[in-house]
C-alpha positions as CSV (number, residue, x, y, z in Angstrom):
1,M,0.0,0.0,0.0
2,F,1.1,3.6,-0.6
3,R,2.9,5.6,2.0
4,T,2.1,9.1,0.7
5,L,-0.8,10.1,-1.5
6,L,-1.0,13.5,-3.3
7,I,-4.5,14.6,-4.1
8,A,-4.5,16.6,-7.3
9,N,-7.8,18.2,-6.7
10,R,-9.7,20.6,-4.4
11,G,-13.0,21.1,-2.6
12,E,-15.2,18.3,-1.2
13,I,-13.6,15.5,-3.3
14,A,-10.2,16.3,-1.9
15,C,-11.5,16.3,1.6
16,R,-13.4,13.1,1.0
17,I,-10.3,11.3,-0.4
18,A,-8.2,12.5,2.5
19,R,-10.7,11.1,5.0
20,T,-10.4,7.6,3.6
21,A,-6.6,7.8,3.1
22,R,-6.2,8.8,6.7
23,R,-8.3,5.9,7.9
24,M,-6.0,3.6,5.9
25,G,-2.9,5.1,7.5
26,I,-1.8,6.8,4.3
27,E,-0.2,10.3,4.6
28,T,-2.0,12.9,2.5
29,V,-0.7,15.8,0.5
30,A,-3.0,18.6,-0.7
31,V,-2.2,21.1,-3.5
32,Y,-3.8,24.6,-3.7
33,S,-4.0,27.6,-5.9
34,E,-3.7,31.2,-4.6
35,A,-7.5,31.4,-4.3
36,D,-7.6,28.2,-2.2
37,A,-4.8,29.1,0.3
38,S,-7.3,28.9,3.2
39,A,-9.6,26.3,1.8
40,L,-11.0,23.4,3.8
41,H,-9.1,20.7,1.7
42,V,-5.8,22.4,2.6
43,Q,-6.6,22.0,6.3
44,A,-7.8,18.4,5.8
45,A,-4.5,17.1,4.5
46,D,-1.3,16.3,6.5
47,R,0.7,18.6,4.2
48,A,-0.2,21.1,1.6
49,Y,1.8,22.7,-1.3
50,P,1.0,25.8,-3.4
51,I,0.9,25.1,-7.1
52,G,0.2,28.4,-8.8
53,P,-2.2,31.2,-9.5
54,S,-6.0,31.0,-9.1
55,A,-6.8,30.1,-12.7
56,A,-7.2,26.4,-13.0
57,R,-5.1,26.1,-16.2
58,E,-2.2,27.6,-14.2
59,S,-2.6,25.4,-11.1
60,Y,-4.9,22.4,-11.0
61,L,-4.4,21.7,-14.7
62,N,-0.7,22.3,-14.7
63,I,0.7,18.8,-15.2
64,P,4.4,19.6,-14.8
65,R,3.8,21.6,-11.6
66,I,1.7,18.8,-10.0
67,I,4.3,16.1,-10.9
68,E,7.1,18.4,-9.6
69,T,5.1,18.9,-6.4
70,A,4.5,15.1,-6.0
71,R,8.2,14.5,-6.3
72,A,9.0,17.2,-3.8
73,A,6.5,15.7,-1.3
74,G,7.8,12.2,-1.8
75,A,4.4,11.0,-3.0
76,D,4.3,7.5,-4.4
77,A,0.7,7.9,-5.7
78,I,-1.6,10.6,-7.1
79,H,-5.4,10.6,-6.8
80,P,-6.9,13.0,-9.4
81,G,-10.5,13.0,-7.9
82,Y,-12.9,14.0,-10.6
83,G,-12.8,16.9,-13.0
84,F,-9.6,18.7,-13.7
85,L,-7.0,16.0,-14.8
86,S,-9.0,12.9,-13.8
87,E,-9.7,11.8,-17.3
88,N,-6.6,13.2,-19.0
89,P,-4.5,10.4,-20.4
90,A,-1.5,12.7,-20.7
91,F,-1.5,13.1,-17.0
92,A,-1.7,9.4,-16.4
93,D,1.3,9.0,-18.8
94,A,3.2,11.8,-16.9
95,C,2.7,10.0,-13.6
96,A,4.0,6.7,-15.1
97,A,7.0,8.5,-16.5
98,A,7.8,9.9,-13.1
99,G,7.4,6.6,-11.4
100,I,4.3,7.6,-9.5
101,V,1.1,5.5,-9.4
102,F,-1.9,7.2,-11.0
103,V,-5.0,6.2,-9.0
104,G,-7.2,5.6,-12.0
105,P,-7.6,3.6,-15.2
106,P,-4.8,3.1,-17.8
107,A,-4.3,5.9,-20.2
108,S,-5.3,3.6,-23.0
109,A,-8.8,3.1,-21.5
110,M,-9.2,6.9,-21.0
111,R,-8.3,7.4,-24.7
112,A,-10.7,4.7,-25.8
113,M,-13.6,6.2,-23.9
114,G,-12.5,9.9,-24.1
115,S,-13.9,10.3,-27.6
116,K,-17.7,9.6,-27.6
117,S,-17.6,8.6,-31.2
118,A,-14.8,6.1,-30.7
119,A,-16.4,4.8,-27.6
120,K,-19.6,4.1,-29.4
121,A,-17.9,2.3,-32.2
122,L,-16.1,0.1,-29.6
123,M,-19.4,-0.6,-27.7
124,E,-21.1,-1.6,-31.0
125,K,-18.4,-4.3,-31.4
126,S,-19.1,-5.4,-27.8
127,A,-22.9,-5.7,-28.4
128,V,-23.7,-2.9,-26.0
129,P,-27.0,-1.3,-27.1
130,L,-26.6,2.0,-29.0
131,L,-29.0,4.8,-30.1
132,P,-29.4,5.3,-33.8
133,G,-27.0,8.0,-35.0
134,Y,-23.8,8.9,-36.7
135,H,-20.5,8.6,-34.8
136,G,-18.0,8.7,-37.7
137,D,-15.1,11.0,-38.7
138,R,-16.8,13.0,-41.4
139,Q,-17.6,16.5,-40.1
140,E,-18.8,18.5,-43.2
141,A,-22.0,20.4,-42.2
142,D,-24.0,19.2,-45.2
143,F,-23.1,15.6,-44.5
144,L,-24.0,15.8,-40.8
145,E,-27.3,17.4,-41.7
146,E,-28.0,14.5,-44.1
147,Q,-27.2,12.1,-41.2
148,A,-29.6,13.9,-39.0
149,V,-32.4,13.6,-41.6
150,R,-31.6,9.9,-41.9
151,V,-31.8,9.3,-38.1
152,G,-35.0,11.4,-37.9
153,F,-35.8,14.4,-35.8
154,P,-35.6,15.2,-33.0
155,V,-31.8,14.6,-32.8
156,V,-29.1,15.7,-30.4
157,I,-25.8,17.2,-31.5
158,K,-23.0,16.3,-29.0
159,A,-19.4,17.3,-28.7
160,V,-17.1,14.3,-29.3
161,S,-14.9,15.4,-26.4
162,G,-15.9,16.5,-22.9
163,G,-19.2,16.4,-21.1
164,G,-21.4,18.3,-18.6
165,G,-23.8,19.2,-21.3
166,R,-21.4,21.5,-23.1
167,G,-21.4,21.4,-26.9
168,M,-24.8,19.8,-26.8
169,R,-27.9,21.0,-28.8
170,V,-31.3,19.4,-29.3
171,V,-32.7,19.9,-32.8
172,T,-36.4,19.3,-33.5
173,A,-36.5,20.3,-37.2
174,A,-34.1,20.4,-40.2
175,A,-34.5,24.2,-40.6
176,D,-32.8,24.6,-37.2
177,F,-29.9,22.2,-37.7
178,A,-27.3,24.5,-39.3
179,S,-27.4,27.2,-36.6
180,A,-27.5,24.5,-33.8
181,L,-24.4,22.8,-35.3
182,T,-22.5,26.1,-35.5
183,S,-23.4,26.9,-31.9
184,A,-22.5,23.4,-30.6
185,R,-19.2,23.5,-32.5
186,Q,-18.3,26.9,-31.1
187,E,-19.0,25.9,-27.5
188,S,-17.2,22.6,-27.9
189,A,-14.1,24.2,-29.4
190,S,-14.0,26.8,-26.6
191,A,-14.5,24.2,-23.8
192,F,-12.5,21.2,-25.1
193,G,-10.3,22.5,-27.9
194,D,-12.2,20.1,-30.3
195,D,-15.2,21.1,-32.4
196,R,-16.0,17.6,-33.7
197,V,-19.5,16.4,-33.0
198,L,-21.7,13.3,-33.4
199,I,-25.4,12.9,-34.1
200,E,-27.9,10.8,-32.2
201,R,-31.6,10.1,-32.0
202,Y,-33.1,12.3,-29.2
203,L,-35.4,10.4,-26.9
204,Q,-38.3,12.6,-25.8
205,R,-38.6,11.4,-22.2
206,P,-35.5,9.4,-21.4
207,R,-34.2,8.4,-18.0
208,H,-30.5,8.8,-17.3
209,I,-29.3,5.7,-15.5
210,E,-25.6,4.9,-14.9
211,V,-23.9,1.8,-13.6
212,Q,-20.9,1.8,-11.2
213,V,-18.2,-0.6,-12.4
214,F,-14.9,-1.6,-10.9
215,A,-12.1,-3.7,-12.3
216,D,-8.7,-4.8,-11.0
217,M,-5.3,-5.7,-12.6
218,Q,-6.1,-9.4,-12.4
219,G,-8.9,-9.2,-14.9
220,N,-11.8,-9.2,-12.5
221,A,-14.7,-6.8,-13.1
222,V,-17.9,-6.2,-11.2
223,H,-20.8,-3.7,-11.1
224,L,-22.2,-2.1,-8.0
225,F,-25.7,-1.6,-9.3
226,E,-27.1,1.6,-10.8
227,R,-27.9,5.2,-10.0
228,D,-30.8,7.2,-11.5
229,C,-29.5,10.7,-12.5
230,S,-32.6,11.9,-14.3
231,A,-33.1,15.1,-12.2
232,Q,-31.1,17.5,-14.4
233,R,-31.0,21.1,-15.3
234,R,-29.2,22.2,-18.5
235,H,-28.0,18.6,-19.0
236,Q,-26.3,18.6,-15.6
237,K,-27.2,16.4,-12.7
238,V,-29.0,17.9,-9.6
239,L,-30.1,14.8,-7.6
240,E,-29.0,11.2,-7.9
241,E,-30.4,8.1,-6.2
242,A,-29.7,4.4,-5.9
243,P,-31.3,2.0,-6.8
244,A,-33.2,3.5,-9.7
245,P,-36.9,3.6,-8.9
246,G,-39.1,1.2,-10.8
247,L,-36.3,-0.7,-12.5
248,S,-37.1,-4.4,-12.9
249,A,-34.6,-7.1,-11.8
250,T,-34.4,-8.1,-15.5
251,Q,-33.4,-4.5,-16.5
252,R,-31.0,-4.2,-13.6
253,D,-29.2,-7.4,-14.5
254,A,-29.0,-6.5,-18.2
255,M,-27.6,-3.0,-17.5
256,G,-25.1,-4.4,-15.1
257,A,-23.9,-7.0,-17.6
258,A,-23.6,-4.4,-20.4
259,A,-21.6,-2.1,-18.1
260,V,-19.2,-4.9,-17.2
261,A,-18.8,-5.8,-20.8
262,A,-18.0,-2.2,-21.7
263,A,-15.3,-2.1,-19.0
264,K,-13.7,-5.3,-20.1
265,A,-13.8,-4.1,-23.8
266,V,-11.2,-1.4,-23.0
267,G,-9.1,-3.4,-20.4
268,Y,-10.4,-1.2,-17.6
269,V,-8.9,-0.9,-14.2
270,G,-10.3,1.0,-11.2
271,A,-13.6,2.9,-10.7
272,G,-15.7,3.9,-13.7
273,T,-19.3,4.6,-14.6
274,V,-21.1,3.4,-17.7
275,E,-24.0,5.8,-18.5
276,F,-27.2,4.8,-20.3
277,V,-30.4,6.5,-21.5
278,A,-33.5,4.4,-20.9
279,Q,-37.0,4.7,-22.2
280,D,-39.8,2.2,-21.8
281,D,-38.1,-1.2,-21.7
282,G,-35.0,-0.3,-23.7
283,F,-31.7,1.2,-22.7
284,F,-28.8,2.6,-24.8
285,F,-25.1,3.3,-24.2
286,L,-24.4,7.0,-23.6
287,E,-20.8,7.2,-22.5
288,M,-18.3,6.0,-20.0
289,N,-16.8,8.2,-17.4
290,T,-13.3,6.9,-16.6
291,R,-13.1,8.2,-13.1
292,L,-14.9,8.3,-9.7
293,Q,-18.2,10.1,-10.1
294,V,-19.6,13.0,-8.1
295,E,-22.5,10.9,-7.1
296,H,-20.5,7.8,-5.9
297,P,-21.7,8.3,-2.2
298,V,-25.1,6.9,-3.0
299,T,-23.6,3.7,-4.2
300,E,-21.5,3.6,-1.0
301,M,-24.6,4.0,1.1
302,V,-26.5,1.2,-0.5
303,T,-23.7,-1.3,-0.8
304,G,-21.7,-0.5,2.4
305,F,-18.3,-0.2,0.5
306,D,-15.8,2.7,0.5
307,L,-15.1,3.2,-3.2
308,V,-12.1,5.4,-2.6
309,E,-10.6,2.6,-0.5
310,W,-11.3,0.2,-3.4
311,Q,-9.5,2.6,-5.7
312,L,-6.4,2.8,-3.6
313,R,-6.3,-1.0,-3.1
314,V,-6.7,-1.8,-6.8
315,A,-4.1,0.9,-7.8
316,S,-1.6,-0.7,-5.4
317,G,-2.1,-4.1,-7.2
318,E,-4.6,-5.8,-4.9
319,P,-7.5,-7.7,-6.4
320,L,-11.1,-6.6,-5.9
321,P,-12.1,-7.3,-2.3
322,V,-15.3,-9.2,-3.2
323,T,-16.9,-11.0,-6.1
324,Q,-20.2,-10.0,-7.8
325,S,-22.3,-12.4,-5.7
326,A,-21.2,-10.6,-2.5
327,I,-22.4,-7.2,-3.6
328,T,-26.0,-6.5,-2.5
329,L,-28.4,-3.6,-2.2
330,T,-29.5,-2.3,1.3
331,G,-32.1,0.4,1.5
332,H,-32.2,3.5,-0.6
333,A,-30.0,6.6,-0.9
334,I,-30.4,10.0,-2.5
335,E,-27.8,12.7,-3.1
336,A,-28.6,16.4,-3.5
337,R,-26.0,18.7,-5.0
338,I,-26.0,22.1,-3.2
339,Y,-24.8,24.8,-5.6
340,A,-24.0,28.4,-5.3
341,E,-26.2,29.4,-8.2
342,D,-29.4,31.3,-8.9
343,P,-32.2,29.1,-10.4
344,A,-34.2,32.3,-11.2
345,R,-31.4,33.5,-13.4
346,D,-31.2,30.3,-15.5
347,F,-28.9,28.8,-12.9
348,A,-26.2,31.4,-13.2
349,P,-23.4,30.7,-10.8
350,S,-23.3,33.0,-7.7
351,V,-19.9,34.2,-6.4
352,G,-18.9,35.9,-3.2
353,R,-18.3,35.4,0.5
354,L,-20.4,32.7,2.4
355,A,-21.8,34.9,5.2
356,L,-23.3,31.6,6.6
357,F,-23.0,28.1,5.4
358,R,-24.9,25.7,7.8
359,T,-25.5,22.0,7.1
360,P,-27.3,19.5,9.4
361,P,-25.1,17.4,11.7
362,E,-24.1,14.0,10.3
363,T,-26.4,11.5,12.0
364,E,-27.7,8.1,11.1
365,G,-28.7,8.2,7.5
366,V,-27.3,11.7,6.8
367,R,-23.9,12.4,5.3
368,I,-22.3,15.7,4.2
369,D,-19.4,16.0,1.7
370,T,-18.2,19.5,1.4
371,G,-15.1,21.7,0.9
372,F,-16.6,24.9,2.2
373,A,-17.3,26.6,5.5
374,T,-18.8,29.9,6.7
375,G,-16.5,32.7,5.7
376,D,-15.1,31.0,2.6
377,T,-15.3,32.7,-0.8
378,V,-17.0,31.1,-3.8
379,S,-14.6,31.9,-6.6
380,I,-15.3,32.4,-10.3
381,H,-12.5,30.1,-11.1
382,Y,-14.0,26.7,-10.1
383,D,-17.2,24.7,-10.0
384,A,-20.1,26.2,-8.0
385,M,-20.9,23.1,-6.0
386,L,-20.8,23.8,-2.3
387,A,-21.6,20.4,-0.9
388,K,-23.3,17.1,-1.4
389,L,-26.0,16.1,1.0
390,I,-26.5,12.3,1.0
391,C,-29.4,10.6,2.8
392,H,-30.0,6.9,3.3
393,G,-32.9,4.9,4.8
394,P,-34.5,1.5,4.7
395,T,-37.0,2.6,2.1
396,R,-37.2,5.3,-0.5
397,D,-40.1,7.0,1.4
398,V,-38.0,7.2,4.6
399,T,-35.1,8.6,2.6
400,L,-37.2,11.3,0.9
401,R,-38.5,12.5,4.3
402,R,-34.9,12.5,5.7
403,M,-33.7,14.4,2.7
404,F,-36.4,17.1,2.9
405,Q,-35.7,17.6,6.6
406,A,-32.0,17.7,6.1
407,L,-32.4,20.3,3.2
408,S,-34.6,22.4,5.5
409,D,-31.8,22.4,8.1
410,C,-29.3,23.9,5.5
411,T,-28.7,27.6,5.2
412,V,-26.6,29.5,2.5
413,A,-26.2,33.2,3.0
414,G,-24.0,35.6,1.1
415,V,-24.6,34.0,-2.3
416,A,-27.7,32.5,-4.0
417,S,-28.2,28.8,-3.8
418,N,-30.5,26.0,-5.1
419,L,-31.7,24.9,-1.7
420,D,-35.3,25.8,-2.3
421,L,-35.3,24.0,-5.7
422,L,-33.9,20.8,-4.1
423,G,-36.6,20.9,-1.5
424,R,-39.3,21.4,-4.1
425,I,-38.0,18.5,-6.1
426,V,-37.9,15.9,-3.3
427,S,-41.5,16.9,-2.3
428,H,-42.9,17.0,-5.8
429,R,-45.6,14.4,-6.4
430,D,-43.9,13.1,-9.7
431,F,-40.5,12.7,-8.0
432,I,-42.1,11.0,-5.0
433,A,-43.8,8.6,-7.4
434,G,-40.4,7.7,-8.9
435,G,-39.2,7.2,-12.5
436,I,-38.9,10.9,-13.7
437,D,-37.2,11.6,-17.0
438,T,-34.5,14.2,-17.8
439,G,-37.1,16.8,-18.8
440,F,-38.7,16.9,-15.4
441,I,-37.2,20.1,-14.0
442,A,-37.8,22.1,-17.2
443,R,-41.3,20.7,-17.7
444,E,-42.3,21.5,-14.0
445,G,-40.4,24.8,-14.0
446,A,-43.5,26.9,-13.0
447,T,-43.6,25.0,-9.7
448,L,-40.0,24.0,-9.1
449,L,-38.5,27.4,-10.2
450,A,-41.2,29.6,-8.7
451,P,-39.9,33.0,-7.5
452,Q,-39.4,33.8,-3.8
453,A,-42.8,33.9,-2.1
454,I,-44.1,37.2,-0.8
455,P,-43.0,37.3,2.9
456,S,-45.9,36.9,5.3
457,A,-46.4,39.0,8.4
458,E,-44.8,36.2,10.4
459,I,-41.7,36.0,8.2
460,L,-41.3,39.8,8.4
461,A,-41.7,39.6,12.2
462,I,-39.0,36.9,12.4
463,A,-36.7,39.0,10.2
464,A,-37.3,42.0,12.4
465,L,-36.7,40.0,15.6
466,A,-33.4,38.8,14.1
467,V,-32.2,42.3,13.5
468,L,-33.5,43.7,16.8
469,T,-32.0,40.9,18.9
470,A,-28.7,41.2,17.0
471,E,-28.6,44.9,17.8
472,T,-29.5,44.4,21.5
473,H,-26.5,42.1,22.0
474,V,-23.8,44.2,20.4
475,S,-22.4,45.2,23.8
476,N,-22.8,44.4,27.5
477,D,-22.7,48.1,28.3
478,P,-26.3,49.3,29.1
479,W,-25.5,52.7,27.6
480,D,-24.8,50.9,24.3
481,A,-28.2,49.1,24.4
482,R,-30.3,49.7,21.2
483,D,-33.5,47.9,22.4
484,L,-35.8,50.8,21.9
485,W,-36.3,51.5,25.6
486,W,-36.8,55.2,26.4
487,L,-37.7,56.9,29.6
488,N,-41.4,58.0,29.8
489,T,-42.0,57.4,26.1
490,K,-42.6,54.7,23.6
491,L,-40.3,54.8,20.6
492,V,-41.7,53.5,17.4
493,R,-39.3,52.5,14.6
494,V,-39.9,51.4,11.0
495,L,-37.6,48.7,9.5
496,G,-37.8,49.2,5.8
497,F,-37.3,45.7,4.4
498,T,-37.2,45.3,0.7
499,D,-37.6,42.1,-1.5
500,G,-36.1,43.1,-4.8
501,E,-38.1,46.1,-5.9
502,T,-40.9,45.5,-3.4
503,A,-41.0,47.3,-0.1
504,H,-42.1,45.6,3.1
505,P,-42.0,48.3,5.9
506,V,-42.3,46.8,9.4
507,T,-43.3,48.9,12.4
508,V,-41.7,47.8,15.7
509,S,-41.8,49.0,19.3
510,R,-40.6,47.8,22.7
511,E,-43.0,46.2,25.1
512,T,-41.3,45.2,28.4
513,D,-39.4,42.0,27.5
514,A,-40.9,41.6,24.0
515,W,-41.4,43.6,20.8
516,R,-44.6,44.6,19.1
517,I,-44.1,44.0,15.4
518,G,-47.1,45.2,13.5
519,D,-49.9,43.2,15.2
520,I,-47.6,40.5,16.4
521,L,-46.0,40.3,19.9
522,G,-42.6,38.6,19.5
523,K,-39.6,37.4,21.4
524,A,-36.4,35.8,20.2
525,E,-33.1,34.4,21.4
526,H,-30.0,33.4,19.4
527,L,-29.0,29.8,19.9
528,P,-25.3,28.6,20.2
529,D,-25.5,27.0,16.8
530,G,-26.5,30.4,15.2
531,R,-30.2,29.6,14.7
532,L,-32.9,31.8,16.2
533,R,-35.6,30.6,18.6
534,V,-38.7,32.8,18.2
535,S,-42.0,33.2,19.9
536,L,-44.8,34.8,17.9
537,D,-47.9,35.5,20.0
538,G,-46.9,32.6,22.2
539,V,-46.2,30.1,19.3
540,R,-42.6,29.0,19.4
541,R,-40.4,27.8,16.5
542,T,-36.8,27.7,15.6
543,V,-35.5,29.1,12.3
544,S,-32.3,29.8,10.5
545,V,-31.4,33.5,10.0
546,A,-28.2,35.1,8.8
547,I,-27.5,38.9,8.9
548,D,-24.8,40.1,6.6
549,H,-24.5,43.9,6.7
550,H,-27.9,45.0,5.4
551,N,-29.0,41.6,4.1
552,V,-31.1,39.2,6.0
553,T,-31.4,35.6,4.8
554,L,-34.1,33.5,6.5
555,R,-34.9,29.8,6.0
556,D,-38.1,28.3,7.4
557,S,-39.9,25.1,6.4
558,G,-37.6,24.5,3.4
559,L,-38.1,28.0,1.9
560,T,-35.7,30.9,1.7
561,W,-36.4,34.6,2.0
562,R,-33.8,37.2,1.2
563,L,-34.6,40.7,2.6
564,T,-32.6,43.9,2.5
565,L,-32.6,46.9,4.8
566,P,-31.6,50.3,3.3
567,D,-28.0,51.2,3.5
568,P,-27.7,54.8,4.7
569,L,-24.3,55.2,3.2
570,A,-25.4,53.9,-0.3
571,S,-26.0,56.3,-3.1
572,A,-29.6,57.3,-3.6
573,E,-29.1,57.6,-7.3
574,E,-30.9,55.0,-9.3
575,E,-28.9,52.8,-11.6
576,E,-29.2,54.2,-15.1
577,D,-30.9,52.1,-17.7
578,A,-28.6,49.5,-19.3
579,G,-30.5,49.1,-22.5
580,D,-27.9,50.8,-24.5
581,R,-25.1,48.4,-23.6
582,L,-24.2,44.8,-22.9
583,I,-23.2,44.1,-19.3
584,A,-21.4,41.1,-17.8
585,P,-24.0,39.3,-15.7
586,I,-21.3,37.6,-13.6
587,P,-17.5,37.8,-13.1
588,G,-15.8,35.6,-15.7
589,L,-13.5,35.0,-18.6
590,V,-14.3,36.4,-22.1
591,T,-13.7,33.6,-24.6
592,Q,-15.1,35.1,-27.7
593,V,-15.9,38.6,-29.0
594,M,-17.9,38.7,-32.2
595,A,-18.5,42.4,-32.6
596,A,-16.6,45.5,-33.6
597,P,-17.5,49.2,-33.6
598,G,-19.7,50.1,-36.5
599,D,-21.2,46.6,-36.9
600,H,-24.9,46.4,-37.6
601,V,-26.3,43.7,-35.4
602,T,-29.7,42.2,-35.0
603,R,-31.7,41.4,-31.8
604,G,-30.6,38.1,-30.4
605,Q,-27.3,38.0,-32.2
606,V,-24.5,36.7,-29.9
607,L,-21.8,39.2,-29.5
608,V,-19.8,38.0,-26.5
609,V,-19.2,34.6,-25.0
610,L,-18.4,34.6,-21.3
611,E,-17.4,31.6,-19.2
612,A,-17.4,31.3,-15.4
613,M,-17.5,28.3,-13.1
614,K,-18.0,25.7,-16.0
615,T,-21.0,27.8,-17.3
616,V,-21.1,29.5,-20.7
617,F,-23.0,32.7,-21.1
618,R,-23.8,33.8,-24.7
619,L,-24.5,37.5,-24.5
620,A,-26.7,38.8,-27.3
621,A,-27.7,42.2,-28.8
622,P,-30.9,43.5,-27.0
623,A,-32.2,45.0,-30.3
624,D,-31.5,45.7,-34.0
625,T,-28.8,48.4,-33.5
626,V,-25.2,49.5,-34.3
627,V,-22.2,48.7,-32.1
628,A,-20.7,51.9,-30.8
629,S,-17.9,50.5,-28.7
630,V,-16.3,47.2,-27.6
631,S,-14.7,47.2,-24.1
632,C,-13.5,43.7,-23.8
633,A,-11.3,41.2,-25.5
634,A,-11.0,37.4,-25.7
635,G,-8.9,36.1,-22.8
636,E,-9.8,39.0,-20.5
637,M,-11.3,38.6,-17.0
638,V,-14.3,40.9,-16.4
639,Q,-16.3,41.8,-13.3
640,E,-20.0,41.6,-12.8
641,G,-21.7,44.7,-14.1
642,Q,-18.8,45.7,-16.3
643,V,-19.8,47.2,-19.7
644,L,-18.7,44.9,-22.5
645,V,-20.4,46.4,-25.6
646,G,-22.0,49.8,-26.1
647,F,-24.7,50.5,-28.7
648,Q,-26.0,53.4,-30.7
649,E,-29.8,54.0,-30.6
650,A,-31.8,51.1,-31.8
651,L,-32.5,51.0,-35.5
652,A,-36.0,52.2,-36.6
653,V,-38.1,49.4,-38.0
654,I,-39.4,50.3,-41.4
């Protein structure tokens, strides 16, 4: 077994790998960029080394620097986690050349499965079911359109390289194919340096089901059952569960056998995931991820095995610890990915300081994998996932109830999050029934993505109590007290809460040991864990409240309210109308600029492509107009609110 393991990753997966390695008696070495100097994964390791600037390409993707660091640390193995270099065969080759064990599959297996088209050709030879489509080398636009017509619409255009939904476009009619192809190619070239695509039949209501496989150097291969990953937004997973609801024993066995056949076809070693799309009684090969998946904890919960331990043992040359017959399912597990993102803004990543990040304690059936803590900063440079909340129970119904309660016990303040969305998903009748398809979130958007509810009188009273009790306890000096007690008079104060553009003024006054808030008599006390215990007209409850300067974030019964108090130091001037310019919606990297001063552009024409936290923003002209100025260039980092393109007056429509 290895003595020293370097973890070439960050965040929750680095913390999770370190936890298993420490239990096995292996020394851990973390690496960190400038942005991550104080990150949780740095503290979780036995030693930590700086590897470069904040940008991933200069740190976590810098192969020579990571190999150099591993040598300096005396590491005899490197675990790549997932993302970054985990599926990079050149990195595996570099590890081998340096005499360091790469905890992952052989470079040859990664190359075989790294190209979606090559992987599908290999699967076809291995009798693994495939969707009708074109996976060949010809890439002429006219030829690809002919193939799409042959397959029959709707079709999906997919990038040959990469994943995460990037370079993917669904086309429902031949008239839309050319523009969708151009768009997919541009995104794929920007994301993966490869603009090649493939064409496949698009299933209208598919389920996304993947099978966890494991293989050793002795030629043994097993599967650890399946995970249902159909709850997706923009082709990216939101919740995963194991086993897949409603899957018959026959389907389960067939998928498991196909996944093992896929692994053996490429001489696989280590942990991998074979992904399928399924509809009705059929299932079809999608791709193989040659790494540990984000959602591996649900498999661990239902099988009882530590998959990172398996990875380390297999990489050190040990055989698989059990045979297929010894792997059984126990209960049900669901994982929710908690993201710093704003579902109301098309899931735009949210960056900034975590004024509060609270998760429930890890108890029976509840597990938290995270790389963040209160006070940390969510950076534009990396993925927006804050944590994974995993719940397990004897039945799916018990697990769903545990998950809703655990989500209700979470609070994210300082940045936007998807907590409310997750709670709405696990309490939605269709999700509870089981067997949703990948279009579920988009189809049920009116319910799942509903805007923040109008705060009730009770919610406003709780927010007011949070502010008032926080002010009362700023000092132990009675002369510093700000509890609205005045001699021989009753002072009335108005707290001018706002919710976006809507004002919610609340009148408060002191009444002996309580506050009169509108028509409600309330009391409150801050608990040691940071929550607030309140009494409203004698009815008691405990809620989560965070106050960050003039912002109040309140979570109650699985819902979030974000309220703001006026900042007396802020400018009273209203922000001028931005209709005559294109503004960056989020800090990020400009990857393409497709406009120049004097250009005549049409409404909806993409002028700037911005990337941040694995998300691509295609910024388009707001009207038919003329470009007056361009204030950005490809390769430039820009800040939220920065003007990128200025326009002349909109062209008159004749």
